[in-house]
C-alpha positions in Angstrom: 33.9 11.1 213.1 33.3 14.6 214.5 34.8 17.6 212.8 36.7 18.7 215.8 38.8 15.5 215.7 39.9 16.1 212.1 43.6 15.5 211.4 45.6 18.8 210.9 49.3 18.4 210.2 51.6 20.5 212.3 54.3 22.8 211.0 56.9 20.5 212.5 55.5 17.5 210.7 55.2 19.5 207.4 58.9 20.6 207.7 60.1 17.0 207.8 59.7 16.5 204.1 62.9 16.5 202.0 64.5 19.9 201.7 62.8 21.3 204.7 60.2 23.2 202.8 56.5 22.8 203.9 55.6 21.2 200.5 58.7 19.2 200.1 59.6 20.8 196.8 62.6 22.8 195.7 62.1 26.6 195.7 64.1 28.6 193.2 65.2 31.8 194.9 66.8 33.4 191.9 65.4 36.4 190.0 64.4 36.6 186.4 66.7 38.2 184.0 65.8 41.8 183.1 64.1 42.3 179.8 66.6 44.2 177.5 63.8 45.8 175.5 62.2 47.1 178.7 65.5 48.5 179.9 66.0 50.2 176.5 62.5 51.7 176.7 63.4 53.1 180.1 66.6 54.6 178.8 64.8 56.2 175.8 62.2 57.7 178.1 64.8 59.1 180.4 66.8 60.5 177.6 63.8 62.2 176.0 62.8 63.6 179.4 66.4 65.0 179.8 66.3 66.5 176.3 63.0 68.1 176.9 64.3 69.7 180.1 67.5 70.9 178.3 65.5 72.4 175.5 63.2 74.1 177.9 66.1 75.6 179.9 67.9 76.8 176.8 64.6 78.3 175.5 64.1 80.1 178.8 67.7 81.4 178.6 67.1 82.6 175.1 64.1 84.6 176.1 66.0 86.3 178.9 68.9 87.1 176.5 66.6 88.5 173.8 65.0 90.7 176.4 68.3 92.0 177.6 69.6 92.5 174.1 66.5 94.4 173.1 66.8 96.6 176.2 70.5 97.4 175.3 69.7 98.0 171.7 66.8 100.4 172.6 69.1 102.2 175.1 71.8 102.6 172.5 69.3 104.0 170.0 68.1 106.4 172.7 71.7 107.4 173.4 72.1 108.4 169.7 74.3 105.5 168.5 74.0 105.0 164.8 71.5 102.3 163.9 73.8 100.7 161.3 76.5 100.4 163.9 74.2 98.8 166.3 72.9 96.4 163.6 76.5 95.3 162.8 77.3 94.7 166.5 74.1 92.8 167.0 74.2 90.9 163.7 70.6 91.7 162.8 69.0 93.8 160.0 68.8 97.6 160.4 65.0 97.4 160.2 64.9 95.2 163.3 67.0 97.7 165.2 64.7 100.5 164.2 61.7 98.5 165.3 63.3 97.7 168.7 64.4 101.3 169.2 60.9 102.7 168.3 59.1 100.1 170.4 60.6 101.3 173.7 59.3 104.5 175.3 60.3 106.2 178.4 64.0 105.7 178.1 66.4 108.4 179.2 70.0 108.8 178.0 72.3 106.6 180.0 75.5 108.5 179.5 77.5 105.4 178.7 80.0 105.6 175.9 78.9 104.1 172.5 81.9 101.7 172.4 80.9 100.2 175.8 77.2 99.8 174.6 78.3 98.2 171.3 80.6 95.7 173.2 77.8 94.6 175.5 75.4 94.3 172.5 78.0 92.3 170.6 78.6 90.0 173.7 74.9 89.4 174.1 74.5 88.7 170.4 77.3 86.1 170.6 75.8 84.5 173.7 72.4 84.3 171.9 74.1 82.6 168.9 75.8 80.1 171.2 72.7 79.2 173.1 70.7 78.8 169.9 73.4 76.5 168.5 73.3 74.4 171.7 69.5 74.2 171.6 69.6 73.2 167.9 72.2 70.4 168.7 69.9 69.0 171.4 66.9 69.2 169.1 68.9 67.3 166.3 69.9 64.6 168.8 66.2 64.3 169.9 65.2 63.7 166.3 67.8 61.0 166.0 66.6 59.3 169.3 62.9 59.6 168.2 63.7 58.1 164.7 65.7 55.2 166.2 62.9 54.5 168.7 60.3 54.5 165.9 62.5 52.3 163.7 63.0 49.7 166.5 59.3 49.9 167.4 60.1 50.1 171.1 57.5 52.8 171.7 54.6 53.9 169.6 54.1 57.5 168.5 51.8 58.3 171.4 54.3 57.0 174.0 57.1 58.9 172.3 54.9 62.0 172.3 54.3 61.6 176.0 58.0 61.2 176.8 59.3 64.0 174.5 56.6 66.6 175.0 55.7 66.7 171.3 52.6 65.8 169.4 52.5 62.4 167.8 51.9 63.8 164.3 54.9 66.2 164.8 57.1 63.1 165.7 56.0 61.4 162.4 56.9 64.6 160.4 60.2 65.1 162.2 61.4 61.6 161.8 60.3 61.0 158.2 63.3 60.3 156.1 65.8 60.6 159.1 68.7 58.2 158.7 69.5 56.6 162.1 73.2 55.9 162.4 74.7 52.7 163.9 74.9 54.3 167.3 71.2 55.1 167.7 
């Protein structure tokens, strides 16, 4: 029998099997249940990325605040405000104030009253303290998340390092001895 006369079933003939599918078998159209461990890994990675961004933003804000505080302190020293008074307003040692004051050249007296300068220095020092506390809280939470992820063995140290922006050996040191609570 020549090859051009070979029997080829048509689509209509194939569809006549039970169920209407070409092969005649039942086709399951559902989807697989999501893996809870994979979902947890995704949550941990997202959380670590958010924490890395929050720490970065707070660090950037701290640099700007320290720069402004140093400028105000140097200007107050230039204007003749007592170093001990500036140190009390800023909440830093007198030697630090002297170093800041001597480190800035080319300043001219501003003519602002000492009380106004001290208020702005005190306000900036309070803001620095608040931002440092917020950054420290995020860092403490990050350590808890890292410790919980290591304890559950969802991610290895290298994956945690990639997600958190830290080095893998830093993660080991940070999480050593950390007690993860029932929430983590």
